[in-house]
C-alpha positions in Angstrom: 0.0 0.0 0.0 1.5 3.3 -1.1 -0.2 5.4 1.5 -2.6 4.5 4.4 -4.4 7.9 3.8 -6.3 6.3 0.9 -6.6 2.6 1.5 -8.2 1.6 -1.8 -7.2 1.4 -5.5 -6.6 5.0 -6.3 -8.7 6.4 -9.1 -7.9 9.6 -10.9 -5.3 11.1 -13.2 -3.6 14.1 -14.7 -5.4 17.4 -14.1 -4.4 20.6 -15.8 -6.7 23.3 -14.3 -4.3 26.1 -15.1 -5.7 25.9 -18.7 -9.1 26.9 -17.4 -10.9 29.5 -15.2 -12.2 29.0 -11.7 -15.8 28.4 -12.9 -14.5 25.3 -14.7 -12.6 24.1 -11.7 -15.8 24.0 -9.6 -17.7 22.1 -12.3 -14.7 19.7 -12.7 -14.8 18.8 -9.0 -18.5 18.1 -9.2 -17.9 15.7 -12.1 -14.9 14.1 -10.3 -17.1 13.3 -7.4 -19.7 11.9 -9.7 -17.1 9.6 -11.3 -15.6 8.4 -8.1 -12.3 10.1 -8.8 -10.3 10.5 -5.6 -6.7 11.4 -6.8 -5.5 14.2 -9.1 -2.0 14.5 -10.4 -0.9 18.1 -10.6 0.8 20.5 -11.5 2.7 18.4 -14.1 3.6 21.2 -16.6 3.1 24.4 -14.6 6.7 25.6 -14.1 6.1 28.7 -16.2 3.1 29.7 -14.1 4.5 28.7 -10.7 7.8 30.6 -11.3 7.2 33.5 -13.8 10.7 34.8 -13.4 14.0 33.6 -11.8 13.4 35.2 -8.5 9.6 35.1 -8.2 7.3 32.3 -7.3 3.5 32.5 -7.6 1.4 29.8 -6.0 -1.9 31.7 -5.6 -3.7 29.8 -8.4 -2.4 26.4 -7.3 -3.4 27.2 -3.7 -7.0 27.8 -4.8 -7.1 24.6 -6.9 -5.7 22.5 -4.1 -8.1 24.1 -1.6 -11.1 23.2 -3.8 -9.9 19.6 -4.3 -9.1 19.2 -0.7 -12.5 20.4 0.4 -14.1 17.8 -1.8 -11.9 15.1 -0.2 -9.8 14.6 -3.4 -6.2 13.6 -2.8 -3.0 14.9 -4.4 -0.3 13.3 -6.4 2.0 16.3 -6.5 4.2 16.8 -9.5 7.3 18.9 -9.3 6.5 20.5 -12.7 10.0 20.1 -14.0 9.2 18.1 -17.2 9.3 21.3 -19.2 11.4 24.4 -18.4 10.0 28.0 -18.5 11.1 30.3 -21.3 13.0 32.6 -18.9 15.3 29.8 -17.9 16.3 29.0 -21.5 16.8 32.7 -22.3 19.0 33.4 -19.2 21.0 30.2 -19.4 21.0 28.9 -23.0 23.5 26.1 -21.9 20.6 24.3 -20.2 19.2 23.5 -23.7 20.0 20.2 -25.3 22.3 19.6 -28.2 21.1 17.0 -30.7 23.0 14.1 -32.3 23.9 16.4 -35.2 25.6 18.9 -32.9 22.9 21.5 -33.1 21.7 23.2 -29.9 18.0 23.4 -29.6 16.1 26.6 -29.0 13.3 26.9 -26.5 10.3 24.8 -27.1 8.7 21.4 -26.7 9.3 19.5 -23.4 12.1 17.3 -22.0 14.4 19.9 -23.5 17.0 20.2 -20.7 20.6 19.0 -20.6 20.8 16.4 -17.8 24.4 17.4 -17.1 23.6 21.1 -16.6 24.3 22.3 -13.1 22.0 25.3 -13.7 19.1 23.1 -14.6 19.6 21.0 -11.5 19.9 24.0 -9.3 16.7 25.6 -10.7 14.7 22.3 -10.7 15.7 21.7 -7.1 14.7 25.2 -6.2 11.1 24.7 -7.5 10.9 21.3 -5.8 12.0 22.9 -2.6 9.4 25.6 -2.8 6.6 23.0 -3.5 7.8 20.7 -0.6 7.9 23.6 1.9 4.4 24.8 0.8 2.5 21.6 0.4 4.7 18.9 2.1 2.5 18.8 5.2 -0.9 18.9 3.4 -3.2 16.3 4.7 -4.3 15.3 1.2 -0.7 14.8 -0.2 -0.2 11.1 -1.1 3.1 11.1 -3.0 5.5 13.2 -5.1 5.7 12.8 -8.9 9.1 14.0 -10.1 9.2 15.6 -13.5 7.3 13.5 -16.2 8.4 10.8 -18.6 12.1 11.3 -18.5 13.7 10.7 -21.9 15.9 11.9 -24.7 19.7 12.3 -24.9 22.0 15.3 -25.0 25.3 15.7 -26.9 26.6 19.1 -25.6 30.0 20.1 -24.2 28.8 19.6 -20.6 27.7 16.1 -21.4 31.1 15.4 -23.1 33.0 16.5 -20.1 30.8 14.6 -17.7 31.0 11.5 -20.0 34.8 11.5 -19.7 34.6 11.7 -15.9 32.1 8.8 -15.9 34.5 6.8 -18.1 37.4 7.4 -15.8 35.3 6.1 -12.9 34.2 3.1 -14.9 37.5 2.1 -16.4 40.1 3.7 -14.2 42.8 3.8 -16.9 43.0 4.6 -20.6 44.8 1.3 -21.1 41.8 -0.6 -19.7 39.3 1.5 -21.7 41.2 1.0 -25.0 41.3 -2.7 -24.4 37.6 -3.0 -23.5 36.6 -0.8 -26.5 38.9 -2.6 -29.0 40.1 0.9 -29.7 43.0 -0.3 -31.9 40.4 -0.8 -34.6 40.6 2.0 -37.2 43.3 3.8 -35.1 41.0 4.7 -32.2 43.5 4.2 -29.4 43.1 7.1 -27.0 46.1 8.6 -25.1 44.3 11.3 -23.2 40.8 11.4 -21.7 40.0 14.7 -23.5 40.5 13.0 -26.8 37.3 11.0 -26.4 34.4 12.7 -28.2 30.7 12.5 -27.6 29.6 9.8 -30.1 27.1 11.4 -32.5 26.3 11.7 -36.2 29.4 13.8 -36.7 31.7 11.0 -35.8 30.9 7.5 -34.6 27.2 7.0 -35.3 26.1 6.4 -38.9 23.2 5.1 -40.9 23.5 1.6 -42.4 19.8 1.0 -42.9 19.2 2.3 -39.3 21.3 4.0 -36.7 24.5 1.9 -36.2 28.1 2.4 -35.3 31.4 0.9 -36.0 32.3 1.4 -32.3 29.6 -0.3 -30.3 31.4 -0.2 -27.0 31.8 3.6 -27.1 28.2 4.3 -28.1 26.9 1.7 -25.7 28.8 3.4 -22.9 27.2 6.7 -24.0 23.7 5.2 -23.7 24.7 3.9 -20.2 26.0 7.4 -19.3 22.9 9.2 -20.5 20.5 6.9 -18.7 22.6 7.5 -15.6 22.9 11.2 -16.1 19.1 11.6 -16.4 18.8 9.5 -13.3 21.1 12.0 -11.5 18.8 14.8 -12.6 15.9 13.0 -11.0 17.8 12.2 -7.9 18.7 15.9 -7.4 15.0 16.7 -6.9 14.5 13.5 -4.8 17.2 14.7 -2.4 15.4 17.9 -1.8 12.0 16.2 -1.3 13.4 13.6 1.1 15.0 16.3 3.2 11.8 18.1 3.7 9.1 15.4 3.5 10.9 12.1 4.4 7.7 10.2 4.9 6.1 11.0 1.6 6.7 8.4 -1.2 8.3 9.5 -4.4 8.0 8.2 -8.0 8.5 9.3 -11.6 6.4 7.8 -14.4 8.2 5.2 -16.7 7.1 4.0 -20.1 7.3 0.2 -20.2 9.8 -0.9 -22.8 11.0 2.6 -23.5 14.4 2.1 -25.1 16.5 4.9 -23.9 16.5 4.5 -20.1 17.5 1.4 -18.2 14.6 1.3 -15.8 16.1 -1.6 -13.9 18.8 0.8 -12.7 16.1 3.4 -11.9 13.8 1.1 -9.9 15.7 1.2 -6.6 15.4 5.0 -6.5 11.6 5.2 -6.7 9.4 4.2 -3.8 6.8 2.7 -6.2 7.2 2.1 -9.9 4.7 4.0 -11.9 4.2 3.8 -15.7 2.1 5.1 -18.6 0.2 2.4 -20.5 -1.3 3.2 -23.9 -2.2 -0.2 -25.4 -3.5 -0.7 -28.9 -6.5 -2.9 -29.7 -5.5 -6.5 -30.3 -2.2 -6.2 -28.3 -3.4 -7.7 -24.9 -0.3 -9.9 -24.5 2.0 -7.1 -25.5 0.6 -4.8 -22.9 0.5 -7.6 -20.3 4.3 -8.1 -20.8 4.9 -4.5 -20.0 2.8 -4.6 -16.9 4.8 -7.6 -15.8 8.1 -5.9 -16.6 7.2 -2.8 -14.6 6.1 -5.1 -11.7 9.2 -7.2 -11.9 11.9 -4.4 -11.9 10.9 -3.6 -8.3 11.0 -7.2 -7.1 7.3 -8.0 -7.7 5.9 -5.1 -5.7 2.6 -3.5 -6.8 3.0 -0.7 -9.3 1.0 2.4 -10.3 -0.9 2.7 -13.5 -0.1 6.4 -13.7 -1.5 7.1 -17.1 -3.9 5.5 -19.6 -6.4 7.0 -21.9 -10.2 6.7 -21.3 -10.7 7.2 -25.0 -8.5 7.8 -28.0 -4.9 9.0 -28.1 -3.8 11.9 -30.3 -0.4 10.6 -31.6 -1.3 7.6 -33.8 -1.8 7.6 -37.5 -5.4 6.7 -36.9 -6.7 7.6 -33.4 -9.5 5.1 -32.8 -12.1 5.7 -30.2 -12.2 3.2 -27.4 -14.9 0.6 -27.9 -17.6 0.2 -25.2 -16.0 -1.6 -22.3 -12.4 -1.4 -23.7 -11.1 1.1 -21.1 -12.6 -1.1 -18.3 -10.8 -4.1 -19.7 -7.4 -2.4 -19.9 -7.9 -1.1 -16.3 -8.6 -4.5 -14.9 -5.8 -6.1 -16.9 -3.4 -3.6 -15.1 -4.9 -4.6 -11.7 -4.6 -8.3 -12.5 -0.9 -7.8 -13.2 -0.2 -5.9 -10.0 -1.5 -2.3 -10.3 -2.8 -0.6 -7.1 -4.0 2.5 -9.0 -6.1 3.2 -12.1 -5.3 6.7 -13.4 -5.8 8.6 -16.6 -4.3 11.1 -18.9 -6.3 13.2 -18.8 -9.2 14.2 -16.5 -10.3 17.1 -18.7 -9.4 17.5 -22.3 -6.8 20.2 -23.0 -8.2 23.6 -24.0 -5.8 23.8 -27.0 -2.4 22.9 -28.5 -0.9 19.4 -28.9 -3.2 17.4 -26.6 -6.5 18.9 -27.3 -7.7 15.8 -29.2 -6.4 13.3 -26.6 -9.1 11.5 -24.8 -10.2 12.5 -21.3 -12.8 11.7 -18.7 -14.4 15.1 -19.2 -14.8 15.9 -22.9 -14.8 19.4 -24.4 -18.5 19.5 -23.9 -17.8 19.7 -20.2 -20.7 17.6 -18.9 -21.4 14.1 -17.7 -23.7 13.1 -20.6 -21.1 11.2 -22.7 -20.5 7.4 -23.0 -16.9 7.8 -21.9 -17.8 9.7 -18.8 -20.5 7.1 -17.9 -18.0 4.3 -18.3 -15.4 6.1 -16.2 -18.0 6.7 -13.5 -19.1 3.1 -13.5 -15.5 1.9 -13.1 -15.0 4.4 -10.3 -17.9 3.0 -8.4 -16.7 -0.6 -8.9 -13.3 0.3 -7.5 -14.9 1.9 -4.5 -16.8 -1.3 -3.8 -13.6 -3.4 -4.1 -12.1 -1.3 -1.3 -8.8 -2.4 0.0 -9.2 -6.1 -0.7 -6.7 -6.3 -3.6 -4.1 -3.8 -2.3 -0.5 -5.1 -1.9 -1.4 -8.4 -3.7 1.6 -10.4 -4.9 1.9 -12.5 -8.0 4.0 -15.7 -7.7 5.3 -16.8 -11.0 7.2 -20.0 -11.8 8.1 -18.8 -15.3 10.3 -15.8 -16.1 11.7 -14.1 -19.2 15.0 -12.2 -19.2 14.8 -8.7 -20.5 17.9 -6.5 -20.5 18.1 -2.9 -21.7 21.9 -3.0 -22.2 21.6 -6.1 -24.3 19.0 -4.3 -26.4 21.3 -1.3 -26.9 24.3 -3.5 -27.8 22.3 -5.5 -30.3 20.8 -2.5 -32.0 24.3 -0.8 -32.3 25.7 -3.9 -34.0 26.6 -4.0 -37.7 24.9 -7.4 -38.2 23.8 -10.1 -38.0 20.6 -8.7 -39.6 18.2 -5.9 -39.3 15.2 -8.2 -38.5 16.4 -8.8 -34.9 14.0 -6.5 -33.0 14.8 -7.3 -29.4 11.5 -6.4 -27.7 9.4 -8.0 -30.4 11.3 -11.3 -30.0 10.9 -11.2 -26.2 7.2 -10.6 -26.8 7.0 -13.8 -28.9 8.3 -15.8 -26.0 6.1 -14.0 -23.6 3.0 -14.7 -25.6 3.8 -18.4 -25.9 3.6 -18.6 -22.1 0.7 -16.1 -21.8 -1.4 -18.3 -24.2 -0.9 -21.1 -21.8 -2.5 -19.0 -19.0 0.8 -18.8 -17.1 1.9 -16.0 -14.8 5.2 -14.6 -16.0 7.9 -12.4 -14.4 10.0 -10.3 -16.8 13.4 -10.2 -15.0 16.9 -8.8 -15.3 20.1 -10.9 -15.7 21.1 -9.8 -12.2 17.9 -11.0 -10.5 17.5 -14.1 -8.5 16.7 -17.1 -10.8 15.9 -19.6 -8.0 12.1 -19.0 -7.7 11.5 -20.2 -11.3 11.1 -23.6 -12.9 11.4 -22.2 -16.4 13.5 -19.2 -17.6 13.5 -18.0 -21.2 16.5 -15.9 -22.3 15.8 -14.8 -25.9 18.4 -13.1 -28.0 21.2 -12.7 -25.4 23.6 -10.9 -27.7 25.6 -9.6 -24.8 26.0 -11.7 -21.6 27.1 -10.4 -18.3 29.8 -12.1 -16.2 28.3 -15.1 -14.4 25.1 -15.3 -16.3 25.9 -18.6 -18.0 26.5 -20.2 -14.5 23.2 -18.9 -13.3 
């Protein structure tokens, strides 16, 4: 159980009230209560409103929103709002902006646009986290902290290059060892000084042979490891602040299943509960089940949070199909069956404009309860209320496991050969579905996990094996 304050399957989702006026907030709260919603995640992307300039914070609007939710007995999953930086930060400190694989520095825009190695970004993100923790950390409706949002993307700037070299020194200790492990003698790549090592990008070591490949797998593989680690340090900088002020409040950040670019197994020890965003496609029940099992397994089988799903269509597919009657309920119970202790949506009210205005929501643009989607959401909310705490903290005991390893995936994709048809997650899914079709419970484990609980272990496409794995 994540928090004893709300001893049931949490039901709610992302709420972006700063897009709307106060009259809409009041109506939203009425509809939330009607639907059985008891948790709201906010303010996920409000840094620009909460800190309009470097030396000024403004929490007046957020105070009013939280007061209204609290008075209605709706709990808070408080985000730190650092998933997208404000314009003033990019203007004052352009070095916080990422550099892409072609060596071009981004300008302000989009989200997830910060350099994870930037001391300035870490300082400013910690500053906002500190202000939020001091202001709301003792609120009686606070359930947990949600740091940033869907971390991802790599940076190739000078700050990352310098940090990468330090990371390599800590990993290899000597250039002789690094040159040996990297097979650096190939194509005259022997390094004689740490500052000779470049950031591997499209200007040097990464090329296109049908897809992104490299002639120097070890170097680029290490850069993937470094960037996953570096983004983790960005997360941990905020965690350190939150723990110092609110040591008893759980902390998470939302993951994305088999998202390629972050090694979630390394991240899992640093979240109090794994949370992830699930957007399954029709006809992919086994595929989605595998991702639930992966997210459950990276934290030793503990229950996880379904942090996001859509009650209706998404907005980013080629064809954005409307959910069939009962489909949202099916996906929700699938998550619970695989270990979820929450059912939460993106989003609670449709965005007023911009990129996510056509993404599904519990409350549609019409703003009332007389829609099929709202009625289905309300029905599920009342079902979860009746379930109470009976399923909380359930454990799934599996006798079958499948090995899934992010670093193996990276190494395989960076290889020139054996062929382009070797899609690592898809091949793992084939093995998973074979067991799933038998009605078996399956853990999706890491090579470093304990193998002893299992009677059968599948280890598909182990291109890169860690020391001792063969013996295990």
